[in-house]
C-alpha positions in Angstrom: 119.4 109.7 102.3 121.3 112.9 102.9 119.5 115.8 104.6 120.7 119.4 104.9 119.8 120.9 108.2 121.1 124.5 108.7 122.7 127.3 106.7 124.8 130.3 107.7 126.8 132.9 105.8 130.3 134.0 107.0 131.6 137.5 106.0 135.3 138.0 105.5 135.1 140.8 108.1 134.1 138.2 110.7 130.5 139.4 111.1 128.1 136.5 111.2 124.4 136.9 110.4 121.8 134.9 112.1 121.5 131.2 111.4 118.8 130.2 108.9 117.2 126.8 109.5 116.7 124.5 106.5 113.3 125.0 104.8 112.2 121.4 104.9 111.6 119.3 107.9 114.2 116.5 107.9 112.9 113.0 107.2 114.2 109.5 106.9 113.0 107.2 104.1 111.9 103.8 105.3 111.6 100.8 102.9 109.1 98.3 104.1 108.7 94.8 102.7 106.2 92.0 103.4 107.3 88.6 102.1 106.0 85.1 102.4 109.2 83.0 102.1 107.5 79.6 101.8 109.1 77.8 104.7 106.6 75.0 104.2 106.3 71.5 102.8 109.4 70.5 104.8 111.4 73.6 103.9 112.8 75.3 107.1 115.8 77.3 106.0 115.9 80.1 103.5 115.8 78.8 99.9 118.5 79.6 97.3 117.9 82.9 95.7 116.7 84.7 98.9 120.0 85.7 100.4 122.3 84.2 97.7 121.7 83.1 94.1 120.9 79.4 93.3 124.0 77.3 92.8 126.2 79.7 94.9 124.6 80.0 98.4 127.9 81.0 100.0 128.4 84.1 98.0 127.4 86.9 100.3 128.5 89.5 97.6 125.5 88.5 95.5 122.7 88.2 98.0 119.7 87.4 95.9 116.2 88.9 96.3 117.1 90.7 99.6 119.9 92.5 97.8 117.7 93.5 94.9 115.0 94.9 97.2 117.6 97.5 98.4 118.9 98.2 94.9 115.6 99.0 93.2 115.1 102.7 92.4 111.7 104.0 93.6 111.2 107.7 92.7 114.9 107.8 92.1 115.7 106.4 95.6 117.5 103.1 96.3 118.3 102.0 99.8 118.7 98.8 101.9 115.4 97.5 103.2 114.4 98.7 106.7 111.5 96.4 107.6 111.2 92.8 106.4 107.9 91.3 107.7 108.1 87.6 107.1 105.4 84.9 106.8 105.9 81.1 106.7 109.0 81.0 108.8 109.9 78.4 111.4 112.0 79.1 114.5 114.0 82.2 114.6 117.3 80.3 114.8 116.3 78.1 111.8 114.8 80.6 109.3 115.4 84.1 110.6 119.0 84.1 111.9 120.4 83.1 108.5 118.6 86.0 106.9 120.0 88.5 109.5 123.5 87.0 109.1 123.3 87.2 105.3 122.2 90.8 105.2 124.9 91.8 107.7 127.5 90.0 105.7 126.4 91.5 102.5 126.4 95.1 103.8 129.5 94.5 105.9 128.1 96.2 109.0 128.0 94.2 112.2 124.6 94.6 113.9 123.1 96.5 111.0 120.2 94.0 110.9 118.4 92.4 113.8 115.2 90.5 114.4 112.4 90.4 117.0 113.3 88.0 119.7 109.7 87.0 120.1 108.8 84.2 117.7 105.2 83.9 116.9 103.2 80.7 117.2 100.5 79.0 115.2 97.7 76.6 115.7 98.7 74.0 118.3 101.1 76.4 120.0 104.3 75.5 118.1 106.6 77.7 116.1 107.6 74.8 113.8 104.9 72.3 113.1 106.0 69.7 110.7 108.8 71.8 109.4 106.8 74.7 107.8 103.8 76.7 106.8 104.7 78.4 109.9 104.3 81.7 111.7 105.3 85.3 111.0 108.6 87.0 112.1 110.3 90.4 111.9 113.7 91.5 110.6 114.7 95.2 110.7 117.5 97.6 110.1 118.7 98.6 113.5 120.7 101.5 112.1 117.5 103.3 110.9 114.8 101.9 113.2 114.3 100.9 116.8 111.9 98.1 117.6 110.0 99.1 120.7 107.6 96.2 121.2 106.6 92.8 119.7 103.1 92.1 120.8 101.1 88.9 120.0 97.5 89.7 119.1 95.7 86.7 120.4 92.0 86.0 120.0 89.8 85.2 123.0 90.4 81.6 124.2 94.0 81.4 122.8 95.8 80.8 119.6 94.0 79.3 116.6 90.7 77.9 117.8 90.2 75.4 115.1 86.8 75.7 113.6 86.1 79.1 115.3 85.4 82.1 113.1 87.1 84.3 115.7 90.3 82.3 116.0 93.8 82.6 114.4 95.5 79.7 112.7 98.8 81.7 112.8 99.4 84.2 115.6 99.1 87.8 114.4 101.9 90.1 115.6 101.9 93.8 116.3 105.3 95.5 116.0 106.0 99.0 117.3 108.8 101.1 115.7 110.4 104.5 116.0 113.4 106.0 114.1 116.8 104.9 115.6 118.7 107.6 117.4 115.8 109.6 118.6 113.5 109.5 121.6 110.2 107.6 120.7 107.1 109.8 120.8 103.6 109.8 119.3 104.7 111.7 116.3 107.4 109.3 115.2 106.2 105.9 116.2 104.3 103.6 113.9 102.9 100.1 114.1 102.9 97.1 111.8 100.5 94.2 112.1 101.9 91.1 110.4 99.3 88.4 109.5 99.0 85.2 107.5 95.3 84.7 107.0 93.7 81.3 106.6 94.0 79.9 103.1 91.3 78.2 101.1 88.2 79.1 99.2 84.5 78.9 100.2 82.4 80.4 102.9 84.0 78.7 105.9 87.5 79.9 105.0 86.2 83.4 104.3 84.7 83.4 107.8 88.0 82.5 109.3 89.7 85.4 107.5 86.9 87.7 108.6 87.4 86.6 112.2 91.1 87.4 112.1 90.5 90.8 110.5 88.0 91.6 113.2 90.6 90.7 115.9 93.2 93.0 114.3 90.9 96.0 113.9 89.5 95.7 117.4 93.1 95.4 118.8 94.1 98.6 117.0 91.0 100.4 118.2 91.4 99.4 121.9 95.2 99.3 122.4 96.7 102.1 120.3 96.4 105.9 120.6 93.9 107.7 118.4 95.5 108.7 115.0 98.3 106.1 115.4 100.1 105.3 112.1 99.5 101.7 111.2 100.3 99.3 108.3 98.5 96.0 108.1 100.7 93.7 106.1 100.9 90.0 105.2 99.5 87.2 103.2 95.8 88.0 103.1 94.8 84.9 101.0 92.0 87.1 99.6 90.0 85.9 96.6 88.4 89.2 95.7 88.0 92.7 96.9 84.5 92.2 98.1 85.6 89.5 100.7 84.4 90.4 104.2 87.8 90.2 105.9 89.4 92.5 103.4 86.5 94.9 103.7 86.8 94.8 107.5 90.4 96.2 107.3 89.2 98.9 104.9 86.1 99.9 107.0 86.1 103.3 108.7 84.8 101.7 111.9 86.3 98.8 113.9 83.9 95.9 114.5 83.4 97.0 118.1 82.1 100.3 116.8 85.1 102.6 117.4 85.6 104.8 114.4 89.4 104.7 113.8 92.1 102.6 112.2 90.6 102.5 108.7 92.9 101.0 106.1 93.6 102.1 102.5 94.8 99.7 99.9 97.1 101.8 97.6 96.2 99.6 94.6 92.5 100.0 95.3 92.2 103.4 97.1 88.6 103.9 95.9 87.7 100.5 97.4 86.2 98.9 94.4 84.4 95.8 95.8 84.2 94.0 92.4 87.9 93.1 91.7 88.4 89.3 91.2 92.1 88.5 91.9 91.6 84.8 91.5 90.3 84.4 88.0 92.0 84.6 84.6 92.3 88.2 83.4 94.0 90.3 80.8 93.5 93.6 82.7 97.0 94.9 83.1 96.3 96.9 86.3 95.2 93.7 87.9 98.0 91.5 86.6 100.6 93.8 88.2 99.0 93.1 91.6 99.5 89.4 91.5 102.0 87.9 94.0 101.5 84.2 93.9 102.9 82.0 92.4 106.2 83.7 91.2 106.6 81.0 88.5 102.9 80.9 87.6 101.1 84.1 88.7 97.4 83.8 89.5 96.6 85.3 92.9 96.9 88.6 94.8 97.7 87.3 98.2 100.2 89.7 99.7 99.3 93.3 100.7 100.4 96.4 102.6 97.3 98.2 103.7 97.8 101.5 105.6 95.7 103.8 107.8 94.4 106.9 106.1 96.9 109.3 107.8 99.8 107.3 106.4 98.3 107.0 102.9 97.3 110.7 102.6 100.4 112.0 104.3 98.8 113.8 107.2 101.5 116.0 108.8 103.4 114.8 111.8 104.3 111.1 111.3 104.9 108.2 108.9 103.8 109.0 105.3 103.5 106.8 102.3 105.6 107.8 99.3 103.1 107.9 96.5 103.7 105.5 93.6 106.2 103.3 95.4 103.8 100.4 96.4 104.3 97.4 94.1 104.7 93.7 93.8 108.5 93.4 93.4 109.5 91.9 90.0 106.0 91.9 88.4 105.5 94.0 85.3 102.1 92.5 84.5 102.9 89.3 82.6 100.2 87.1 81.2 98.0 85.2 83.7 99.9 82.1 84.8 103.1 83.7 83.5 106.4 83.4 85.3 108.4 86.4 86.5 111.4 84.6 84.9 109.9 84.8 81.4 111.3 87.0 78.7 108.3 89.2 78.8 109.0 90.6 82.3 110.4 94.1 82.3 109.6 95.1 85.9 113.3 95.6 87.0 114.8 96.7 83.7 116.4 100.1 84.2 115.2 100.2 87.8 118.2 98.9 89.6 121.3 100.8 90.7 124.4 100.0 88.7 126.9 102.2 90.3 127.3 100.4 93.6 130.5 98.4 94.4 128.4 95.3 94.1 125.1 95.1 92.3 122.7 92.5 91.0 121.2 92.3 87.5 117.5 92.1 86.6 118.0 88.8 84.9 119.5 87.3 88.1 116.7 88.7 90.2 114.0 87.2 88.0 115.6 83.8 88.5 116.1 84.4 92.2 112.5 85.3 92.7 111.3 82.0 91.3 113.7 80.0 93.5 113.4 81.9 96.7 109.7 81.5 97.3 106.4 80.9 95.5 105.4 84.4 96.5 106.7 87.8 95.5 107.6 90.5 98.0 105.5 93.6 98.3 107.4 96.8 98.7 106.7 100.4 99.5 108.7 103.4 100.7 107.6 105.7 103.5 109.1 108.8 105.2 109.2 109.5 108.9 110.0 112.9 110.5 113.3 113.4 112.4 114.3 116.1 114.8 115.4 119.3 113.2 119.0 120.0 114.5 119.8 123.6 115.3 123.1 125.5 115.5 123.1 126.5 119.1 126.2 128.7 118.8 129.1 129.3 116.4 132.4 131.1 116.6 135.5 132.0 114.6 139.0 130.9 115.6 141.4 132.4 113.1 140.2 131.0 109.8 138.4 128.0 111.4 134.7 127.9 111.8 133.3 126.2 115.0 129.7 125.1 115.0 127.9 123.8 118.1 124.8 121.8 117.1 121.9 120.5 119.3 118.7 118.5 118.9 120.5 115.9 116.8 120.0 112.2 116.0 122.2 110.2 118.3 124.7 108.3 116.2 124.1 110.6 113.1 127.2 111.4 111.1 127.5 115.0 109.8 129.7 117.0 107.6 130.0 120.6 106.3 129.5 121.9 102.8 130.6 125.3 101.6 129.9 127.5 98.5 130.3 131.2 97.6 127.0 131.0 95.7 124.0 130.0 97.8 121.9 129.4 94.7 124.1 126.5 93.4 122.7 123.0 93.5 124.0 121.1 96.6 125.8 118.7 94.3 128.1 121.6 93.4 128.9 122.6 96.9 132.3 121.6 98.3 132.5 119.1 101.1 135.0 120.0 103.8 137.2 117.2 105.0 135.6 117.0 108.4 132.9 114.8 109.9 131.4 114.5 113.4 129.1 111.9 115.1 126.4 113.2 117.3 126.4 111.7 120.8 123.7 112.5 123.3 121.9 114.7 120.8 124.6 117.3 120.3 128.0 117.7 118.8 130.7 120.2 117.7 132.0 120.6 114.1 135.2 122.5 113.6 135.8 123.5 109.9 139.6 124.1 109.9 140.7 126.9 107.5 137.1 127.1 106.2 137.0 130.9 106.2 138.9 132.7 103.4 139.6 136.4 104.0 139.7 136.8 100.2 136.1 135.7 99.8 133.6 138.6 100.2 130.9 136.1 101.2 130.9 132.4 101.9 128.0 130.1 102.8 128.2 126.9 104.9 125.7 124.2 105.7 126.0 121.0 107.6 124.5 117.8 106.3 123.8 114.3 107.6 125.9 111.8 105.6 
């Protein structure tokens, strides 16, 4: 997303008024996805349709669901995904590496995507028990985010104490992120807990899920700073909104009594405790929440729950972009309906069609039913970036020289010009110069940018 940072006006007489900073604090939009990719029942590698369409797995120019996630327009914005929190993987080399390679091949940028080197475990201590139903993993866009830490959140006594309400069947992971190219600090860091709660109905399984939720909330309360920005994602396997584990994540107090870390469910912000996500229904606003099975929708298993400061957009950190949270590819078909039915309109007119390569809604509906039995859950967020400043400027003949500080390392900038400051930015002229910030600063020289015949000319620099 392009962001304009500073503006100055150059008079023909060579007199320069003071620099005027941009009115808005620069931000970066981050697209976060949680996705249970069904590496179970003997499936260990990504299924057709995830990173390439069925029947053509070698075609990296049509990269299935992961391509579509980056080409969906949310509030008019489409962009490659930045965080891909995965459930039901196997080893990193078996399941995760092909996803990273597929994304890098599709976008044609070496090292654009990477993954956490730490591979979670599950009950029994293995990362690949019987070829599937395995642990969580993390893929991220290294051009937009830096992964600062991957921390296993283990219950007392070790991983997955079978039969214990305080155990984990699959190791919960806590990931710490900050924007790429800037120094990490409290105002730009955020955390993602990735979980795959115990499946099954009945009181015993609800107790297992409650135990895991308690572990997560206590970990947040005891190990993170107050007012940390947190997103609790994963396969909750929740039957209804009154379930104790779900309510624990939404409580304003952690189980150990510390009042912090409260989660908000964007599709249930008022915390209605009487929503049944596991029974036949014709209520449209419930049907659009369902994420399993993609070919026969009946459960709302997959969620992104966020702390109140993220949801309400408290100044100074990660903020949820209202209206962007959704189950990808679900327009609210009939209960037990398939996303690949003719009734689905979720992606119609919501995909970019002006890219060099783009995917169709019809292809994505098919891919979604082949790639996994779950649907991905997607939301956009914004995160603040440093506000670059023009530290000095000078005129060399008709060339304008700008020295810029407080920049994003690796950011690529250019200069726009206009004689009318009121024109929309799309009507400004881009000068044929670019510069990459190194070490937080750079110099832009706009050759022949100043016209003696123009009584007044305005310039601004912009991140590409």
